Each structure stands twice: as C-alpha cells, then as structure tokens.
C-alpha positions as CSV (number, residue, x, y, z in Angstrom):
1,M,0.0,0.0,0.0
2,G,2.9,2.3,0.6
3,E,3.7,2.6,-3.1
4,K,0.2,3.7,-4.0
5,K,-0.9,7.3,-4.0
6,R,-3.1,8.2,-1.1
7,I,-6.7,9.6,-1.1
8,L,-8.9,11.0,1.6
9,S,-12.6,11.5,1.6
10,G,-15.3,11.6,4.2
11,M,-19.0,11.8,5.0
12,Q,-21.0,13.6,7.7
13,P,-22.7,11.0,10.0
14,T,-26.2,10.9,8.7
15,G,-27.0,7.3,9.7
16,R,-28.2,4.8,7.1
17,L,-27.3,5.9,3.6
18,H,-29.6,6.4,0.7
19,L,-29.2,5.7,-3.0
20,G,-27.8,9.1,-3.7
21,N,-25.1,8.7,-1.1
22,Y,-24.1,5.4,-2.7
23,A,-24.0,6.5,-6.3
24,G,-22.5,9.9,-5.4
25,A,-19.6,8.7,-3.3
26,L,-19.6,5.2,-1.7
27,A,-19.6,3.2,-4.9
28,N,-16.6,5.2,-6.1
29,W,-14.7,4.7,-2.8
30,I,-15.2,0.9,-3.1
31,K,-13.8,1.0,-6.6
32,L,-10.8,3.2,-5.7
33,Q,-9.7,1.2,-2.7
34,D,-7.9,-1.2,-5.0
35,E,-6.1,1.6,-6.8
36,Y,-5.2,3.9,-3.9
37,E,-4.1,3.9,-0.3
38,S,-7.5,5.0,0.9
39,Y,-8.5,6.9,4.0
40,H,-12.2,7.5,4.7
41,C,-13.5,9.3,7.8
42,V,-16.7,10.1,9.5
43,V,-16.5,13.9,9.6
44,D,-18.5,14.4,12.8
45,W,-17.0,17.9,13.5
46,H,-18.2,19.1,10.2
47,S,-21.8,18.1,11.0
48,L,-21.8,20.5,14.0
49,T,-21.9,23.5,11.7
50,I,-25.6,23.0,11.3
51,T,-26.5,20.4,14.1
52,Y,-24.4,21.7,17.0
53,N,-27.6,21.4,19.2
54,E,-28.5,18.0,18.0
55,T,-25.5,15.9,19.0
56,E,-27.4,13.0,20.7
57,R,-27.7,11.0,17.4
58,I,-24.1,11.4,16.2
59,A,-22.8,8.2,17.9
60,Q,-25.6,6.0,16.5
61,D,-25.6,7.7,13.1
62,T,-21.8,7.0,12.9
63,I,-22.3,3.3,13.7
64,D,-25.1,3.0,11.2
65,M,-23.2,4.8,8.4
66,V,-20.0,2.8,8.9
67,T,-22.1,-0.4,8.9
68,D,-23.4,0.6,5.5
69,W,-19.9,1.3,4.3
70,L,-18.7,-2.1,5.3
71,A,-21.8,-3.9,4.0
72,A,-21.5,-2.3,0.7
73,G,-17.9,-3.5,0.3
74,L,-15.5,-0.9,1.7
75,D,-12.8,-3.2,3.0
76,P,-10.9,-2.3,6.2
77,A,-8.0,-4.4,5.0
78,K,-7.7,-1.9,2.0
79,A,-9.2,1.3,3.4
80,T,-8.5,3.1,6.7
81,I,-11.9,3.8,8.3
82,F,-12.0,6.3,11.2
83,V,-13.8,9.1,13.0
84,Q,-12.5,12.6,12.6
85,S,-13.0,13.8,16.2
86,L,-11.0,10.9,17.6
87,V,-7.9,12.1,15.7
88,R,-7.3,15.4,17.5
89,E,-4.5,16.5,15.2
90,H,-7.2,17.5,12.7
91,A,-8.1,20.3,15.1
92,E,-4.5,21.3,15.7
93,L,-3.7,21.6,12.0
94,H,-7.0,23.5,11.4
95,L,-5.9,26.1,14.0
96,L,-2.5,26.6,12.4
97,L,-3.9,26.7,8.8
98,S,-6.5,29.3,9.9
99,M,-3.6,31.7,10.5
100,L,-2.8,31.5,6.8
101,I,-6.1,32.6,5.2
102,S,-8.0,35.8,5.1
103,L,-11.6,36.4,6.1
104,G,-12.2,37.8,2.7
105,R,-11.0,34.7,0.9
106,L,-13.3,32.5,2.9
107,E,-16.3,34.8,2.3
108,R,-15.6,34.7,-1.5
109,N,-15.8,30.9,-1.5
110,P,-18.7,30.1,-3.9
111,A,-19.5,26.9,-2.1
112,F,-19.9,28.9,1.1
113,K,-22.2,31.4,-0.5
114,E,-24.3,28.6,-2.0
115,R,-24.6,26.9,1.4
116,V,-25.6,30.1,3.2
117,K,-28.3,30.6,0.5
118,D,-29.5,27.0,0.6
119,L,-29.8,26.9,4.4
120,N,-31.2,30.4,4.6
121,L,-28.6,31.4,7.2
122,R,-28.6,35.1,6.3
123,G,-26.7,36.8,9.2
124,E,-26.6,33.8,11.4
125,V,-23.3,32.4,10.1
126,S,-21.0,30.8,12.7
127,Y,-17.3,30.9,12.7
128,G,-17.2,27.2,12.3
129,H,-19.5,27.4,9.2
130,L,-17.3,30.0,7.6
131,G,-14.1,28.1,8.5
132,Y,-15.6,24.8,7.2
133,P,-13.2,24.6,4.2
134,V,-10.2,25.2,6.4
135,L,-11.1,22.2,8.6
136,Q,-11.7,20.3,5.4
137,A,-8.2,21.3,4.2
138,A,-6.8,20.1,7.5
139,D,-8.6,16.7,7.1
140,I,-6.9,16.3,3.7
141,L,-3.4,17.7,4.4
142,I,-3.0,15.9,7.8
143,Y,-2.8,12.7,5.7
144,R,-0.6,14.3,3.0
145,A,-3.2,13.0,0.5
146,H,-2.3,13.1,-3.2
147,A,-6.0,13.3,-4.4
148,V,-9.5,13.8,-3.1
149,P,-12.5,12.0,-4.7
150,V,-15.3,14.6,-4.7
151,G,-18.2,15.8,-6.7
152,E,-18.1,19.1,-8.7
153,D,-19.7,21.0,-5.9
154,Q,-16.6,20.4,-3.7
155,V,-14.0,21.6,-6.3
156,P,-13.8,25.1,-4.7
157,H,-12.9,23.5,-1.4
158,I,-10.1,21.4,-2.9
159,E,-8.7,24.5,-4.6
160,L,-8.7,26.3,-1.3
161,T,-6.8,23.3,0.2
162,R,-4.2,23.6,-2.6
163,E,-3.8,27.3,-1.9
164,L,-3.2,26.6,1.8
165,A,-0.7,23.9,1.0
166,R,1.2,26.3,-1.3
167,K,1.0,29.1,1.3
168,F,2.3,26.8,4.1
169,N,5.1,25.4,1.8
170,S,6.2,28.8,0.7
171,T,6.3,30.1,4.2
172,Y,7.8,27.3,6.2
173,G,9.3,24.9,3.6
174,E,8.0,22.0,1.5
175,T,5.7,20.0,3.8
176,F,2.5,19.1,2.0
177,P,1.7,17.8,-1.4
178,E,-0.9,19.7,-3.3
179,P,-3.8,17.3,-3.6
180,E,-5.5,16.8,-6.9
181,T,-9.2,16.8,-7.4
182,L,-10.4,13.3,-8.4
183,L,-13.9,14.0,-9.8
184,T,-16.4,11.4,-8.9
185,P,-18.4,10.0,-11.9
186,Y,-21.9,10.7,-10.6
187,A,-25.1,9.2,-11.9
188,R,-27.9,11.6,-11.0
189,V,-30.2,9.8,-8.5
190,P,-33.3,11.9,-7.9
191,G,-36.0,11.3,-5.3
192,P,-39.5,10.3,-6.4
193,D,-40.4,14.0,-6.6
194,G,-37.6,14.8,-9.1
195,K,-35.5,16.8,-6.6
196,K,-32.1,15.7,-5.4
197,M,-32.5,12.7,-3.1
198,S,-32.1,13.9,0.5
199,K,-33.1,12.9,3.9
200,S,-33.9,16.5,4.8
201,L,-36.5,16.5,2.0
202,G,-37.9,13.1,3.0
203,N,-37.6,11.9,-0.7
204,H,-35.0,9.2,-0.1
205,I,-34.7,5.5,-0.6
206,L,-32.3,3.8,1.8
207,M,-29.9,1.2,0.6
208,S,-31.2,-1.0,3.4
209,D,-34.9,-0.5,2.7
210,P,-36.8,-3.8,2.2
211,P,-38.3,-4.5,-1.2
212,E,-41.8,-3.6,-0.1
213,R,-40.7,-0.2,1.1
214,V,-38.7,0.4,-2.1
215,E,-41.8,-0.4,-4.2
216,E,-44.0,1.8,-2.1
217,I,-41.7,4.8,-2.8
218,V,-41.0,4.1,-6.4
219,M,-44.7,3.7,-7.3
220,K,-45.3,7.3,-6.1
221,A,-42.6,8.7,-8.4
222,I,-43.3,11.5,-10.8
223,T,-42.7,10.5,-14.5
224,D,-42.8,12.4,-17.8
225,P,-45.9,14.7,-17.4
226,E,-46.5,14.4,-21.2
227,K,-46.7,10.6,-21.1
228,I,-50.3,10.0,-19.8
229,Y,-51.1,6.7,-21.5
230,K,-49.0,3.7,-22.3
231,G,-49.0,4.4,-26.0
232,D,-47.8,7.9,-25.6
233,P,-44.1,8.4,-26.5
234,G,-42.0,9.3,-23.4
235,R,-38.9,11.2,-22.7
236,P,-36.7,9.0,-20.5
237,E,-34.1,11.7,-20.1
238,I,-36.4,13.7,-17.8
239,C,-38.0,10.7,-16.0
240,N,-37.0,10.0,-12.4
241,V,-37.8,6.3,-12.9
242,Y,-35.5,6.0,-15.9
243,A,-32.7,7.6,-13.8
244,W,-33.0,4.8,-11.4
245,H,-32.9,2.2,-14.2
246,Y,-29.9,3.9,-15.6
247,T,-28.0,3.6,-12.3
248,F,-29.2,0.3,-10.9
249,N,-30.4,-1.6,-14.0
250,S,-27.7,-0.7,-16.5
251,D,-28.1,-4.0,-18.5
252,Q,-31.6,-3.1,-19.4
253,E,-31.6,0.7,-19.5
254,Q,-31.1,1.1,-23.2
255,L,-34.0,-1.2,-24.0
256,I,-36.2,0.6,-21.5
257,A,-35.3,4.0,-23.0
258,D,-36.1,2.8,-26.5
259,E,-39.4,1.3,-25.4
260,C,-40.4,4.5,-23.6
261,R,-39.6,6.7,-26.6
262,Q,-41.6,4.3,-28.8
263,G,-44.6,4.3,-26.5
264,S,-44.6,0.6,-26.0
265,R,-43.7,0.8,-22.3
266,G,-46.2,1.8,-19.6
267,C,-45.1,3.8,-16.5
268,V,-46.7,1.4,-14.0
269,V,-44.7,-1.6,-15.4
270,C,-41.6,0.6,-15.6
271,K,-41.9,1.6,-11.9
272,K,-42.4,-2.0,-10.8
273,E,-39.3,-3.1,-12.8
274,A,-37.3,-0.2,-11.3
275,A,-38.3,-1.1,-7.8
276,G,-37.4,-4.8,-8.4
277,A,-34.0,-3.8,-10.0
278,I,-33.1,-1.5,-7.0
279,S,-34.1,-4.2,-4.5
280,E,-32.1,-6.8,-6.4
281,Y,-29.1,-4.5,-6.7
282,F,-28.9,-4.2,-2.9
283,A,-29.9,-7.7,-2.0
284,G,-26.4,-8.8,-1.1
285,F,-25.9,-5.5,0.8
286,R,-29.0,-6.0,2.9
287,K,-28.0,-9.5,3.8
288,E,-24.5,-8.4,4.8
289,R,-25.8,-5.4,6.7
290,S,-28.1,-7.6,8.7
291,R,-25.2,-9.8,9.7
292,L,-23.1,-6.7,10.7
293,E,-26.0,-5.3,12.8
294,S,-25.7,-8.3,15.0
295,D,-21.9,-7.9,15.3
296,R,-21.7,-4.3,16.6
297,G,-18.4,-5.2,18.3
298,Y,-16.8,-5.8,14.9
299,V,-17.9,-2.4,13.5
300,L,-16.4,-0.7,16.6
301,K,-13.2,-2.7,16.2
302,V,-12.9,-1.5,12.6
303,I,-13.4,2.1,13.7
304,S,-10.9,1.7,16.6
305,E,-8.2,0.1,14.5
306,G,-8.7,2.6,11.6
307,T,-8.6,5.5,14.0
308,E,-5.3,4.2,15.5
309,R,-3.8,3.9,12.1
310,A,-5.0,7.4,11.1
311,G,-3.8,8.8,14.3
312,G,-0.3,7.5,13.6
313,V,-0.2,9.1,10.2
314,A,-1.7,12.4,11.5
315,G,0.8,12.5,14.5
316,A,3.8,12.1,12.2
317,T,2.5,14.9,9.9
318,M,2.1,17.2,12.9
319,E,5.6,16.5,14.0
320,R,6.8,17.7,10.6
321,V,4.5,20.7,10.8
322,R,5.7,21.8,14.2
323,K,9.3,21.3,13.1
324,A,8.8,23.3,9.9
325,M,7.1,26.1,11.8
326,R,9.9,26.1,14.5
327,L,7.3,25.8,17.3
328,F,8.6,25.5,20.8
329,S,9.7,22.0,21.8
330,L,11.0,20.6,25.1
331,E,13.2,18.2,23.1
332,E,16.7,19.4,22.2
C-alpha cells in the first residue's frame, strides 16, 4: 500500500445511507480502494456546523453509516476507516492553517455562498461554518493526501486546500503535497419528486430499505408529465424512474429507454421493474448489513483500528508541521 498514492474522503454522520449517497460517493470509494491507499473518515465535527444542538444522534448515526460502508464493500484491509473527532491532530492543523487565510478569501468561496443561501442562514453564520473549508483542508493535508475524490460542488474547497498547501510550503518549507481533485463519476439519483435525493426532504430510498418499502416509494414517483397513456411516447431523459434504471439496472436501461420513446412501455410496469431492480441490486448488501448489525463489536473494532492507524499518520504529519514552523519544543 505504501507505493500507492493516497486519497482522503469523508461523509458527515447521517445514519443509514440512501441511493444518492451510494451513487455519489460510496460506490466510487469501493472502486478506488484497489487503486489507492484509501482513508475514509466520518467527519462528525463538520456536522456540527448545522447540528451543534442535536448531538445526541451522532454516535448511533456514525455506527449506522460505517455499517453501511462495510456492508457495501468498503474493506478495512484496504481502506482506513476512522472518526474525525477521535484524531485530535485535525483540530490542531485546522488552527494553524486558519492563520494563513484571510476572512475575505473565505467569504468569497462560492460553495460557502451557496450553502448560506440553501440553508437560509442570512446573518446567522457561525465561525465554524465560515471556516468549514479550512477544517476540510486540515482533514486532507494531515494525511498528505495526493488526491481527493469529490463531486463538482466540492471543487472550490479542494482549490482552497491547494492554496493553503502552497502558502504553508512557501512560508515554512516543503511539507504538504498539493492534492489533486479526483472528480467522482456521478449518476444523477433523484428522489420520487424529481428533486435531489435527500433525507432532509424526505424523498430518499435507503440502501437498506426492504423491497416492499422500495416499491411503495417508487410507485409514487413523478414521471414524464406528457406521457399520460402507455401508447404515448415518453422522454426518459427527464424521467425519475428511468434515472433509477440507468444507475441500478444498467443492463436493461437502453432497451427501457427505446421502449419508452416508442410508446410501447407503460409507466406502471416501468416503476415495478425499477423497484425490483433496486431491491435486487442491494440484496447482497441487505444480507451483509443484517449480519453486521448483530456484530456491533466488529464495527467498533474496525473504527478503533482505523482511528489508531489514522492517528499514527496524523501524528507524524504534525511533527513535521511543528518542526517546519519552528514551534517551541522541550526536546533538544
């Protein structure tokens, strides 16, 4: 593993994952673990930017999310799985990096502006919220990661991380590699209402949902509003149900698209097939997840061992950082 390039990516602890989480990040992590030395963390400190007063669920949500990671195929023998807040060096590096960036630069971050708008924060922006990308930079640089697999919405944060690495290196000497952006190939996974799948919107399908629950949600999905009857030609490119076929029924999606355009496919049948395809796609996952649920000790062991490994790497990086910055040391 030492000869491979290193990647770092994380998720906020939101509990059981939905189809959008899987397609947007987890599926790619599983693929990349054979190509890179992979570090994946539960970024629980990041979640506090908007849920600082709702911390009672973080522990269980962490367990549920890591259980999903493992059941889906993230292998602790290939990937280091850990919890951000248990590696305190993240906070130390965050503090030091915050000295190297201006308030104006953080306020100009397009991802920050979009987040303020989406959450309707207006004037109620916390210091932690504004400094979110600096903590994210610390998460990445503390492991001296060569690349970060992210979606396009996170590209501004990675660019800021590269800026901080350059600023630190030019000020104190070469210490950090500048991480590259590794864009995640993302298949759009909408909710049944056509909006981005999200727990906050209540339009999600969990990876662990049983078949009857999946079918219940899928059958309520909005389809092409111009396709009213079976014989009407449809537009699969705008249909939520086709988007699910495209991602989770790839062997049949071209045939489904052709039949839809020709008017030989009805929406009810299409929905039932989509529900079946999703349930079949995650059948093995559900079985493995059920096994892991009864072995909580193993999940905790994975987190513990991963956190210990991550802490060793982070500790070594901070030694380099303190030495580069010529901070006071009791050692001669």
